[in-house]
A tleap script that builds the chain and sets N, CA, C and O, in Angstrom:
source leaprc.protein.ff14SB
mol = sequence {
  NMET GLY GLU PRO VAL GLY LYS THR VAL THR
  GLU LEU MET THR ALA ALA LYS GLU ASN LYS
  VAL GLY LEU HIE GLY PRO LEU ILE ASP PHE
  TYR TYR GLY ALA PRO HIE GLN ASP PRO SER
  LYS ARG PHE ARG MET GLU THR GLY PHE PHE
  VAL PRO GLU ASP SER PRO ALA VAL GLY ARG
  PHE LYS VAL ARG GLU LEU PRO THR PHE LYS
  CYS ALA THR ILE LEU TYR THR GLY PRO ALA
  PRO ARG ILE GLY ASP ALA TRP GLN GLU LEU
  TYR ARG SER VAL ARG ALA GLN GLY LEU ILE
  PRO THR ASP GLU GLU ARG GLU LEU TYR LEU
  TYR TRP GLU ASP VAL ASP SER PRO ASN ASN
  ILE VAL GLN VAL GLN LEU GLY VAL CLYS
}
set mol.1.N position { 113.550 98.213 114.806 }
set mol.1.CA position { 112.129 98.174 115.102 }
set mol.1.C position { 111.522 96.831 114.743 }
set mol.1.O position { 110.490 96.453 115.299 }
set mol.2.N position { 112.142 96.105 113.826 }
set mol.2.CA position { 111.567 94.859 113.349 }
set mol.2.C position { 111.312 93.825 114.416 }
set mol.2.O position { 110.258 93.188 114.426 }
set mol.3.N position { 112.267 93.646 115.322 }
set mol.3.CA position { 112.122 92.620 116.350 }
set mol.3.C position { 110.976 92.908 117.315 }
set mol.3.O position { 110.165 92.014 117.556 }
set mol.4.N position { 110.869 94.127 117.885 }
set mol.4.CA position { 109.743 94.375 118.796 }
set mol.4.C position { 108.387 94.305 118.101 }
set mol.4.O position { 107.413 93.826 118.683 }
set mol.5.N position { 108.321 94.785 116.851 }
set mol.5.CA position { 107.050 94.730 116.122 }
set mol.5.C position { 106.676 93.283 115.846 }
set mol.5.O position { 105.522 92.894 116.029 }
set mol.6.N position { 107.643 92.480 115.406 }
set mol.6.CA position { 107.379 91.064 115.153 }
set mol.6.C position { 106.898 90.338 116.391 }
set mol.6.O position { 105.981 89.519 116.323 }
set mol.7.N position { 107.521 90.638 117.531 }
set mol.7.CA position { 107.118 90.018 118.800 }
set mol.7.C position { 105.697 90.428 119.163 }
set mol.7.O position { 104.895 89.589 119.573 }
set mol.8.N position { 105.380 91.713 119.014 }
set mol.8.CA position { 104.041 92.213 119.334 }
set mol.8.C position { 102.989 91.584 118.435 }
set mol.8.O position { 101.939 91.157 118.914 }
set mol.9.N position { 103.260 91.522 117.134 }
set mol.9.CA position { 102.294 90.946 116.197 }
set mol.9.C position { 102.054 89.471 116.506 }
set mol.9.O position { 100.909 89.017 116.485 }
set mol.10.N position { 103.111 88.719 116.792 }
set mol.10.CA position { 102.963 87.296 117.138 }
set mol.10.C position { 102.127 87.135 118.409 }
set mol.10.O position { 101.242 86.282 118.474 }
set mol.11.N position { 102.414 87.957 119.412 }
set mol.11.CA position { 101.667 87.920 120.676 }
set mol.11.C position { 100.194 88.274 120.453 }
set mol.11.O position { 99.302 87.636 121.012 }
set mol.12.N position { 99.954 89.287 119.637 }
set mol.12.CA position { 98.583 89.713 119.334 }
set mol.12.C position { 97.813 88.622 118.599 }
set mol.12.O position { 96.665 88.335 118.936 }
set mol.13.N position { 98.435 88.022 117.607 }
set mol.13.CA position { 97.765 86.963 116.840 }
set mol.13.C position { 97.469 85.749 117.724 }
set mol.13.O position { 96.411 85.132 117.598 }
set mol.14.N position { 98.390 85.411 118.607 }
set mol.14.CA position { 98.176 84.288 119.531 }
set mol.14.C position { 97.018 84.588 120.486 }
set mol.14.O position { 96.147 83.741 120.690 }
set mol.15.N position { 97.006 85.787 121.070 }
set mol.15.CA position { 95.933 86.174 121.989 }
set mol.15.C position { 94.584 86.185 121.280 }
set mol.15.O position { 93.584 85.747 121.849 }
set mol.16.N position { 94.543 86.678 120.051 }
set mol.16.CA position { 93.291 86.711 119.291 }
set mol.16.C position { 92.797 85.292 119.016 }
set mol.16.O position { 91.609 85.005 119.164 }
set mol.17.N position { 93.699 84.418 118.622 }
set mol.17.CA position { 93.318 83.029 118.338 }
set mol.17.C position { 92.804 82.335 119.595 }
set mol.17.O position { 91.768 81.670 119.556 }
set mol.18.N position { 93.521 82.486 120.711 }
set mol.18.CA position { 93.122 81.849 121.973 }
set mol.18.C position { 91.768 82.345 122.460 }
set mol.18.O position { 91.021 81.591 123.084 }
set mol.19.N position { 91.444 83.606 122.183 }
set mol.19.CA position { 90.187 84.200 122.628 }
set mol.19.C position { 89.128 84.246 121.534 }
set mol.19.O position { 88.072 84.854 121.706 }
set mol.20.N position { 89.418 83.599 120.409 }
set mol.20.CA position { 88.492 83.501 119.275 }
set mol.20.C position { 88.024 84.878 118.775 }
set mol.20.O position { 86.846 85.081 118.482 }
set mol.21.N position { 88.975 85.811 118.686 }
set mol.21.CA position { 88.694 87.130 118.136 }
set mol.21.C position { 89.192 87.136 116.695 }
set mol.21.O position { 90.371 86.900 116.434 }
set mol.22.N position { 88.288 87.406 115.773 }
set mol.22.CA position { 88.666 87.413 114.360 }
set mol.22.C position { 89.449 88.661 113.996 }
set mol.22.O position { 89.027 89.778 114.296 }
set mol.23.N position { 90.588 88.468 113.349 }
set mol.23.CA position { 91.368 89.591 112.839 }
set mol.23.C position { 90.994 89.763 111.371 }
set mol.23.O position { 91.144 88.837 110.573 }
set mol.24.N position { 90.508 90.950 111.020 }
set mol.24.CA position { 90.033 91.215 109.667 }
set mol.24.C position { 90.926 92.239 108.997 }
set mol.24.O position { 91.319 93.239 109.598 }
set mol.25.N position { 91.231 91.976 107.772 }
set mol.25.CA position { 91.985 92.964 107.018 }
set mol.25.C position { 93.453 92.976 107.369 }
set mol.25.O position { 93.945 92.115 108.099 }
set mol.26.N position { 94.137 93.959 106.842 }
set mol.26.CA position { 95.594 94.011 106.976 }
set mol.26.C position { 96.057 94.564 108.316 }
set mol.26.O position { 95.295 95.179 109.062 }
set mol.27.N position { 97.319 94.325 108.590 }
set mol.27.CA position { 97.988 94.913 109.743 }
set mol.27.C position { 98.142 96.410 109.494 }
set mol.27.O position { 98.343 96.839 108.358 }
set mol.28.N position { 98.048 97.197 110.557 }
set mol.28.CA position { 98.251 98.640 110.424 }
set mol.28.C position { 99.188 99.108 111.529 }
set mol.28.O position { 99.046 98.722 112.689 }
set mol.29.N position { 100.143 99.942 111.150 }
set mol.29.CA position { 101.036 100.591 112.105 }
set mol.29.C position { 100.684 102.069 112.150 }
set mol.29.O position { 100.479 102.697 111.111 }
set mol.30.N position { 100.615 102.625 113.357 }
set mol.30.CA position { 100.363 104.052 113.574 }
set mol.30.C position { 101.637 104.642 114.161 }
set mol.30.O position { 102.231 104.069 115.074 }
set mol.31.N position { 102.046 105.765 113.647 }
set mol.31.CA position { 103.201 106.477 114.187 }
set mol.31.C position { 102.737 107.870 114.601 }
set mol.31.O position { 102.075 108.564 113.829 }
set mol.32.N position { 103.086 108.275 115.817 }
set mol.32.CA position { 102.769 109.603 116.301 }
set mol.32.C position { 104.095 110.298 116.616 }
set mol.32.O position { 104.949 109.730 117.296 }
set mol.33.N position { 104.261 111.500 116.131 }
set mol.33.CA position { 105.509 112.212 116.329 }
set mol.33.C position { 106.314 112.336 115.043 }
set mol.33.O position { 107.458 112.791 115.065 }
set mol.34.N position { 105.717 111.933 113.920 }
set mol.34.CA position { 106.314 112.075 112.586 }
set mol.34.C position { 107.735 111.522 112.488 }
set mol.34.O position { 108.642 112.250 112.085 }
set mol.35.N position { 107.955 110.254 112.844 }
set mol.35.CA position { 109.317 109.722 112.805 }
set mol.35.C position { 109.925 109.658 111.403 }
set mol.35.O position { 111.148 109.662 111.267 }
set mol.36.N position { 109.107 109.601 110.374 }
set mol.36.CA position { 109.653 109.536 109.016 }
set mol.36.C position { 110.064 110.910 108.505 }
set mol.36.O position { 110.761 111.023 107.497 }
set mol.37.N position { 109.629 111.950 109.204 }
set mol.37.CA position { 110.049 113.306 108.871 }
set mol.37.C position { 111.371 113.626 109.573 }
set mol.37.O position { 112.251 114.268 109.001 }
set mol.38.N position { 111.493 113.169 110.816 }
set mol.38.CA position { 112.707 113.421 111.590 }
set mol.38.C position { 112.998 112.182 112.435 }
set mol.38.O position { 112.542 112.090 113.574 }
set mol.39.N position { 113.765 111.220 111.880 }
set mol.39.CA position { 114.029 109.961 112.586 }
set mol.39.C position { 114.775 110.116 113.915 }
set mol.39.O position { 114.819 109.171 114.704 }
set mol.40.N position { 115.356 111.279 114.174 }
set mol.40.CA position { 116.097 111.456 115.417 }
set mol.40.C position { 115.173 111.785 116.600 }
set mol.40.O position { 115.593 111.681 117.753 }
set mol.41.N position { 113.914 112.181 116.327 }
set mol.41.CA position { 112.972 112.532 117.384 }
set mol.41.C position { 112.329 111.280 117.983 }
set mol.41.O position { 112.198 110.253 117.318 }
set mol.42.N position { 111.935 111.388 119.244 }
set mol.42.CA position { 111.177 110.307 119.893 }
set mol.42.C position { 109.786 110.252 119.282 }
set mol.42.O position { 109.246 111.279 118.871 }
set mol.43.N position { 109.206 109.069 119.221 }
set mol.43.CA position { 107.859 108.913 118.700 }
set mol.43.C position { 107.185 107.737 119.382 }
set mol.43.O position { 107.824 106.914 120.038 }
set mol.44.N position { 105.886 107.688 119.207 }
set mol.44.CA position { 105.078 106.585 119.748 }
set mol.44.C position { 104.534 105.798 118.570 }
set mol.44.O position { 104.181 106.377 117.542 }
set mol.45.N position { 104.467 104.494 118.712 }
set mol.45.CA position { 103.966 103.628 117.639 }
set mol.45.C position { 102.974 102.625 118.214 }
set mol.45.O position { 103.158 102.108 119.316 }
set mol.46.N position { 101.923 102.362 117.452 }
set mol.46.CA position { 100.944 101.335 117.802 }
set mol.46.C position { 100.788 100.415 116.600 }
set mol.46.O position { 100.910 100.851 115.455 }
set mol.47.N position { 100.520 99.150 116.862 }
set mol.47.CA position { 100.307 98.164 115.806 }
set mol.47.C position { 98.996 97.448 116.087 }
set mol.47.O position { 98.677 97.161 117.240 }
set mol.48.N position { 98.242 97.161 115.044 }
set mol.48.CA position { 96.991 96.458 115.266 }
set mol.48.C position { 96.390 95.877 114.010 }
set mol.48.O position { 96.957 95.961 112.921 }
set mol.49.N position { 95.230 95.289 114.191 }
set mol.49.CA position { 94.437 94.712 113.109 }
set mol.49.C position { 93.020 95.260 113.202 }
set mol.49.O position { 92.619 95.782 114.242 }
set mol.50.N position { 92.290 95.146 112.152 }
set mol.50.CA position { 90.872 95.465 112.169 }
set mol.50.C position { 90.144 94.252 112.742 }
set mol.50.O position { 90.469 93.110 112.417 }
set mol.51.N position { 89.151 94.516 113.604 }
set mol.51.CA position { 88.376 93.454 114.239 }
set mol.51.C position { 86.902 93.829 114.177 }
set mol.51.O position { 86.575 94.997 113.967 }
set mol.52.N position { 86.000 92.853 114.356 }
set mol.52.CA position { 84.576 93.195 114.410 }
set mol.52.C position { 84.306 94.199 115.532 }
set mol.52.O position { 85.006 94.212 116.544 }
set mol.53.N position { 83.298 95.027 115.344 }
set mol.53.CA position { 83.000 96.138 116.247 }
set mol.53.C position { 82.808 95.715 117.705 }
set mol.53.O position { 83.189 96.459 118.609 }
set mol.54.N position { 82.241 94.568 117.946 }
set mol.54.CA position { 81.939 94.156 119.325 }
set mol.54.C position { 83.030 93.265 119.929 }
set mol.54.O position { 82.773 92.573 120.914 }
set mol.55.N position { 84.215 93.267 119.373 }
set mol.55.CA position { 85.299 92.415 119.863 }
set mol.55.C position { 85.774 92.871 121.237 }
set mol.55.O position { 85.878 94.070 121.499 }
set mol.56.N position { 86.066 91.903 122.121 }
set mol.56.CA position { 86.581 92.260 123.448 }
set mol.56.C position { 88.091 92.496 123.394 }
set mol.56.O position { 88.770 92.056 122.467 }
set mol.57.N position { 88.595 93.193 124.399 }
set mol.57.CA position { 90.041 93.306 124.557 }
set mol.57.C position { 90.574 91.930 124.930 }
set mol.57.O position { 89.882 91.161 125.597 }
set mol.58.N position { 91.782 91.614 124.513 }
set mol.58.CA position { 92.385 90.327 124.863 }
set mol.58.C position { 93.779 90.569 125.435 }
set mol.58.O position { 94.634 91.189 124.803 }
set mol.59.N position { 93.981 90.059 126.653 }
set mol.59.CA position { 95.274 90.245 127.299 }
set mol.59.C position { 95.601 91.731 127.428 }
set mol.59.O position { 94.780 92.518 127.897 }
set mol.60.N position { 96.794 92.101 127.012 }
set mol.60.CA position { 97.211 93.504 127.106 }
set mol.60.C position { 96.766 94.330 125.906 }
set mol.60.O position { 97.070 95.520 125.819 }
set mol.61.N position { 96.045 93.699 124.980 }
set mol.61.CA position { 95.634 94.379 123.754 }
set mol.61.C position { 94.233 94.948 123.875 }
set mol.61.O position { 93.299 94.264 124.293 }
set mol.62.N position { 94.106 96.203 123.506 }
set mol.62.CA position { 92.835 96.909 123.606 }
set mol.62.C position { 92.162 96.981 122.243 }
set mol.62.O position { 92.803 96.812 121.206 }
set mol.63.N position { 90.867 97.232 122.265 }
set mol.63.CA position { 90.104 97.447 121.036 }
set mol.63.C position { 89.621 98.889 121.069 }
set mol.63.O position { 89.061 99.346 122.067 }
set mol.64.N position { 89.838 99.589 119.988 }
set mol.64.CA position { 89.350 100.965 119.904 }
set mol.64.C position { 88.973 101.273 118.469 }
set mol.64.O position { 89.429 100.625 117.527 }
set mol.65.N position { 88.122 102.284 118.332 }
set mol.65.CA position { 87.701 102.693 117.000 }
set mol.65.C position { 88.847 103.421 116.303 }
set mol.65.O position { 89.527 104.255 116.901 }
set mol.66.N position { 89.043 103.098 115.061 }
set mol.66.CA position { 90.081 103.746 114.268 }
set mol.66.C position { 89.594 105.122 113.856 }
set mol.66.O position { 88.612 105.234 113.121 }
set mol.67.N position { 90.269 106.182 114.321 }
set mol.67.CA position { 89.818 107.525 113.947 }
set mol.67.C position { 90.137 107.813 112.483 }
set mol.67.O position { 91.182 107.410 111.971 }
set mol.68.N position { 89.233 108.507 111.827 }
set mol.68.CA position { 89.502 108.919 110.455 }
set mol.68.C position { 90.463 110.094 110.496 }
set mol.68.O position { 90.541 110.819 111.488 }
set mol.69.N position { 91.177 110.268 109.424 }
set mol.69.CA position { 92.046 111.429 109.345 }
set mol.69.C position { 92.301 111.763 107.885 }
set mol.69.O position { 92.304 110.885 107.022 }
set mol.70.N position { 92.513 113.037 107.627 }
set mol.70.CA position { 92.813 113.487 106.282 }
set mol.70.C position { 94.282 113.151 106.013 }
set mol.70.O position { 95.160 113.462 106.817 }
set mol.71.N position { 94.532 112.510 104.865 }
set mol.71.CA position { 95.901 112.096 104.604 }
set mol.71.C position { 96.217 112.092 103.109 }
set mol.71.O position { 95.324 112.070 102.262 }
set mol.72.N position { 97.492 112.114 102.823 }
set mol.72.CA position { 98.017 111.878 101.485 }
set mol.72.C position { 98.614 110.476 101.528 }
set mol.72.O position { 99.149 110.064 102.558 }
set mol.73.N position { 98.530 109.750 100.437 }
set mol.73.CA position { 99.022 108.378 100.442 }
set mol.73.C position { 99.885 108.088 99.219 }
set mol.73.O position { 99.835 108.781 98.203 }
set mol.74.N position { 100.668 107.043 99.367 }
set mol.74.CA position { 101.444 106.503 98.260 }
set mol.74.C position { 101.456 104.994 98.444 }
set mol.74.O position { 101.485 104.514 99.578 }
set mol.75.N position { 101.435 104.252 97.376 }
set mol.75.CA position { 101.480 102.799 97.439 }
set mol.75.C position { 102.926 102.361 97.227 }
set mol.75.O position { 103.520 102.650 96.188 }
set mol.76.N position { 103.483 101.670 98.199 }
set mol.76.CA position { 104.861 101.200 98.130 }
set mol.76.C position { 104.870 99.712 97.872 }
set mol.76.O position { 104.134 98.962 98.513 }
set mol.77.N position { 105.693 99.281 96.943 }
set mol.77.CA position { 105.905 97.863 96.675 }
set mol.77.C position { 107.391 97.586 96.799 }
set mol.77.O position { 108.205 98.219 96.127 }
set mol.78.N position { 107.744 96.642 97.657 }
set mol.78.CA position { 109.151 96.297 97.795 }
set mol.78.C position { 109.512 95.831 99.183 }
set mol.78.O position { 108.643 95.626 100.030 }
set mol.79.N position { 110.826 95.661 99.417 }
set mol.79.CA position { 111.297 95.174 100.714 }
set mol.79.C position { 111.153 96.236 101.809 }
set mol.79.O position { 111.243 97.433 101.539 }
set mol.80.N position { 110.931 95.788 103.029 }
set mol.80.CA position { 110.718 96.694 104.161 }
set mol.80.C position { 111.858 97.695 104.371 }
set mol.80.O position { 111.580 98.856 104.670 }
set mol.81.N position { 113.124 97.299 104.230 }
set mol.81.CA position { 114.190 98.278 104.481 }
set mol.81.C position { 114.193 99.478 103.524 }
set mol.81.O position { 114.876 100.467 103.790 }
set mol.82.N position { 113.449 99.410 102.426 }
set mol.82.CA position { 113.425 100.514 101.457 }
set mol.82.C position { 112.175 101.386 101.573 }
set mol.82.O position { 112.003 102.318 100.787 }
set mol.83.N position { 111.299 101.100 102.543 }
set mol.83.CA position { 110.050 101.858 102.650 }
set mol.83.C position { 110.310 103.338 102.966 }
set mol.83.O position { 109.463 104.190 102.695 }
set mol.84.N position { 111.470 103.634 103.532 }
set mol.84.CA position { 111.830 105.025 103.803 }
set mol.84.C position { 111.849 105.869 102.540 }
set mol.84.O position { 111.572 107.067 102.588 }
set mol.85.N position { 112.177 105.249 101.401 }
set mol.85.CA position { 112.157 105.964 100.119 }
set mol.85.C position { 110.747 106.462 99.806 }
set mol.85.O position { 110.568 107.578 99.317 }
set mol.86.N position { 109.747 105.623 100.092 }
set mol.86.CA position { 108.354 106.019 99.850 }
set mol.86.C position { 107.965 107.176 100.761 }
set mol.86.O position { 107.281 108.106 100.335 }
set mol.87.N position { 108.406 107.114 102.026 }
set mol.87.CA position { 108.109 108.205 102.952 }
set mol.87.C position { 108.717 109.519 102.471 }
set mol.87.O position { 108.065 110.561 102.531 }
set mol.88.N position { 109.952 109.477 101.998 }
set mol.88.CA position { 110.603 110.695 101.503 }
set mol.88.C position { 109.860 111.256 100.299 }
set mol.88.O position { 109.648 112.464 100.198 }
set mol.89.N position { 109.467 110.374 99.390 }
set mol.89.CA position { 108.724 110.822 98.208 }
set mol.89.C position { 107.383 111.435 98.597 }
set mol.89.O position { 106.980 112.458 98.043 }
set mol.90.N position { 106.692 110.808 99.551 }
set mol.90.CA position { 105.397 111.320 99.991 }
set mol.90.C position { 105.544 112.688 100.661 }
set mol.90.O position { 104.752 113.591 100.394 }
set mol.91.N position { 106.532 112.850 101.515 }
set mol.91.CA position { 106.763 114.152 102.147 }
set mol.91.C position { 107.072 115.222 101.106 }
set mol.91.O position { 106.566 116.340 101.203 }
set mol.92.N position { 107.897 114.895 100.107 }
set mol.92.CA position { 108.194 115.867 99.044 }
set mol.92.C position { 106.925 116.271 98.303 }
set mol.92.O position { 106.705 117.453 98.042 }
set mol.93.N position { 106.101 115.302 97.970 }
set mol.93.CA position { 104.867 115.560 97.232 }
set mol.93.C position { 103.899 116.423 98.041 }
set mol.93.O position { 103.296 117.353 97.506 }
set mol.94.N position { 103.755 116.116 99.319 }
set mol.94.CA position { 102.850 116.879 100.198 }
set mol.94.C position { 103.299 118.342 100.262 }
set mol.94.O position { 102.482 119.254 100.136 }
set mol.95.N position { 104.582 118.553 100.457 }
set mol.95.CA position { 105.094 119.931 100.538 }
set mol.95.C position { 104.943 120.658 99.197 }
set mol.95.O position { 104.621 121.846 99.172 }
set mol.96.N position { 105.175 119.951 98.081 }
set mol.96.CA position { 105.051 120.567 96.757 }
set mol.96.C position { 103.615 121.016 96.477 }
set mol.96.O position { 103.390 121.952 95.709 }
set mol.97.N position { 102.643 120.339 97.107 }
set mol.97.CA position { 101.239 120.700 96.921 }
set mol.97.C position { 100.774 121.745 97.933 }
set mol.97.O position { 99.605 122.130 97.940 }
set mol.98.N position { 101.679 122.198 98.775 }
set mol.98.CA position { 101.335 123.231 99.747 }
set mol.98.C position { 100.558 122.711 100.946 }
set mol.98.O position { 99.964 123.498 101.683 }
set mol.99.N position { 100.552 121.394 101.154 }
set mol.99.CA position { 99.868 120.814 102.318 }
set mol.99.C position { 100.807 120.826 103.517 }
set mol.99.O position { 102.028 120.859 103.366 }
set mol.100.N position { 100.226 120.798 104.696 }
set mol.100.CA position { 101.022 120.799 105.928 }
set mol.100.C position { 100.894 119.435 106.599 }
set mol.100.O position { 99.793 119.034 106.977 }
set mol.101.N position { 102.011 118.716 106.751 }
set mol.101.CA position { 101.949 117.409 107.413 }
set mol.101.C position { 101.586 117.545 108.889 }
set mol.101.O position { 101.985 118.504 109.549 }
set mol.102.N position { 100.833 116.587 109.395 }
set mol.102.CA position { 100.572 116.500 110.830 }
set mol.102.C position { 101.619 115.559 111.416 }
set mol.102.O position { 102.524 115.122 110.704 }
set mol.103.N position { 101.508 115.242 112.701 }
set mol.103.CA position { 102.493 114.324 113.286 }
set mol.103.C position { 102.038 112.869 113.225 }
set mol.103.O position { 102.693 111.999 113.798 }
set mol.104.N position { 100.915 112.585 112.533 }
set mol.104.CA position { 100.416 111.210 112.444 }
set mol.104.C position { 100.766 110.599 111.101 }
set mol.104.O position { 100.552 111.194 110.045 }
set mol.105.N position { 101.310 109.396 111.173 }
set mol.105.CA position { 101.643 108.617 109.978 }
set mol.105.C position { 101.109 107.201 110.180 }
set mol.105.O position { 101.044 106.703 111.304 }
set mol.106.N position { 100.732 106.568 109.086 }
set mol.106.CA position { 100.237 105.186 109.166 }
set mol.106.C position { 100.814 104.371 108.015 }
set mol.106.O position { 101.133 104.903 106.952 }
set mol.107.N position { 100.938 103.078 108.250 }
set mol.107.CA position { 101.298 102.124 107.206 }
set mol.107.C position { 100.277 101.002 107.251 }
set mol.107.O position { 100.068 100.384 108.295 }
set mol.108.N position { 99.648 100.743 106.129 }
set mol.108.CA position { 98.637 99.697 106.012 }
set mol.108.C position { 99.244 98.599 105.142 }
set mol.108.O position { 99.457 98.796 103.946 }
set mol.109.N position { 99.518 97.454 105.738 }
set mol.109.CA position { 100.200 96.357 105.053 }
set mol.109.C position { 99.184 95.519 104.281 }
set mol.109.O position { 98.533 94.638 104.842 }
set mol.110.N position { 99.061 95.808 102.994 }
set mol.110.CA position { 98.052 95.183 102.150 }
set mol.110.C position { 98.435 93.769 101.717 }
set mol.110.O position { 97.572 92.903 101.571 }
set mol.111.N position { 99.730 93.542 101.512 }
set mol.111.CA position { 100.220 92.215 101.140 }
set mol.111.C position { 101.636 92.088 101.688 }
set mol.111.O position { 102.454 92.996 101.541 }
set mol.112.N position { 101.916 90.944 102.327 }
set mol.112.CA position { 103.217 90.770 102.968 }
set mol.112.C position { 103.715 89.352 102.768 }
set mol.112.O position { 103.002 88.390 103.055 }
set mol.113.N position { 104.936 89.223 102.276 }
set mol.113.CA position { 105.572 87.910 102.170 }
set mol.113.C position { 106.644 87.766 103.251 }
set mol.113.O position { 106.576 86.856 104.077 }
set mol.114.N position { 107.623 88.656 103.246 }
set mol.114.CA position { 108.633 88.713 104.296 }
set mol.114.C position { 109.396 90.029 104.176 }
set mol.114.O position { 109.199 90.778 103.219 }
set mol.115.N position { 110.250 90.307 105.129 }
set mol.115.CA position { 110.944 91.594 105.220 }
set mol.115.C position { 111.663 91.971 103.925 }
set mol.115.O position { 111.633 93.134 103.520 }
set mol.116.N position { 112.297 91.019 103.283 }
set mol.116.CA position { 113.108 91.323 102.105 }
set mol.116.C position { 112.400 91.108 100.775 }
set mol.116.O position { 113.018 91.252 99.721 }
set mol.117.N position { 111.124 90.768 100.804 }
set mol.117.CA position { 110.401 90.475 99.562 }
set mol.117.C position { 110.168 91.724 98.714 }
set mol.117.O position { 109.774 92.765 99.239 }
set mol.118.N position { 110.409 91.625 97.409 }
set mol.118.CA position { 110.091 92.737 96.514 }
set mol.118.C position { 108.588 92.825 96.222 }
set mol.118.O position { 108.139 93.754 95.551 }
set mol.119.N position { 107.812 91.856 96.726 }
set mol.119.CA position { 106.378 91.788 96.441 }
set mol.119.C position { 105.495 92.385 97.539 }
set mol.119.O position { 104.277 92.443 97.368 }
set mol.120.N position { 106.063 92.826 98.648 }
set mol.120.CA position { 105.270 93.439 99.722 }
set mol.120.C position { 104.578 94.684 99.175 }
set mol.120.O position { 105.141 95.413 98.358 }
set mol.121.N position { 103.346 94.916 99.639 }
set mol.121.CA position { 102.598 96.100 99.215 }
set mol.121.C position { 102.084 96.815 100.463 }
set mol.121.O position { 101.363 96.233 101.275 }
set mol.122.N position { 102.465 98.086 100.604 }
set mol.122.CA position { 102.119 98.868 101.793 }
set mol.122.C position { 101.559 100.213 101.345 }
set mol.122.O position { 102.167 100.907 100.531 }
set mol.123.N position { 100.387 100.579 101.885 }
set mol.123.CA position { 99.873 101.922 101.653 }
set mol.123.C position { 100.440 102.815 102.752 }
set mol.123.O position { 100.135 102.630 103.931 }
set mol.124.N position { 101.261 103.776 102.363 }
set mol.124.CA position { 101.888 104.718 103.273 }
set mol.124.C position { 100.970 105.930 103.360 }
set mol.124.O position { 100.608 106.499 102.331 }
set mol.125.N position { 100.586 106.336 104.573 }
set mol.125.CA position { 99.612 107.403 104.782 }
set mol.125.C position { 100.215 108.482 105.678 }
set mol.125.O position { 100.697 108.196 106.774 }
set mol.126.N position { 100.181 109.710 105.203 }
set mol.126.CA position { 100.712 110.857 105.931 }
set mol.126.C position { 99.583 111.828 106.234 }
set mol.126.O position { 98.956 112.354 105.315 }
set mol.127.N position { 99.320 112.069 107.508 }
set mol.127.CA position { 98.292 113.025 107.895 }
set mol.127.C position { 98.643 114.421 107.372 }
set mol.127.O position { 99.799 114.841 107.426 }
set mol.128.N position { 97.627 115.136 106.864 }
set mol.128.CA position { 97.843 116.492 106.333 }
set mol.128.C position { 96.749 117.430 106.811 }
set mol.128.O position { 95.647 117.007 107.161 }
set mol.129.N position { 97.089 118.743 106.817 }
set mol.129.CA position { 96.111 119.792 107.122 }
set mol.129.C position { 95.805 120.499 105.834 }
set mol.129.O position { 95.002 121.432 105.818 }
savepdb mol mol.pdb
quit
């Protein structure tokens, strides 16, 4: 997944810069279909940034309001290949509390150095009922 996401983020940042659209806040990934619960299932993923409310769409990138959702979260610090550990811990915790996971998951990249950095900080968010 790293290569397509990296390509998309680079393309998005270039389009935003060329069109003078300010990117605010951290990168966010949306997963639909609960891929961290069952990695063998097909899922849909979106990647984006927060932008000012009146920002125009640029190129193939759309602007939409981020829907709120009820979620359980965990703060993960470490290299990207180990983030699955945080997802497993979050799913265990949600089930132990008697909550029901939805099929929506999000990752909010609060601090990023590189894929293998132990200093990356990601808020992992699991939709719950």
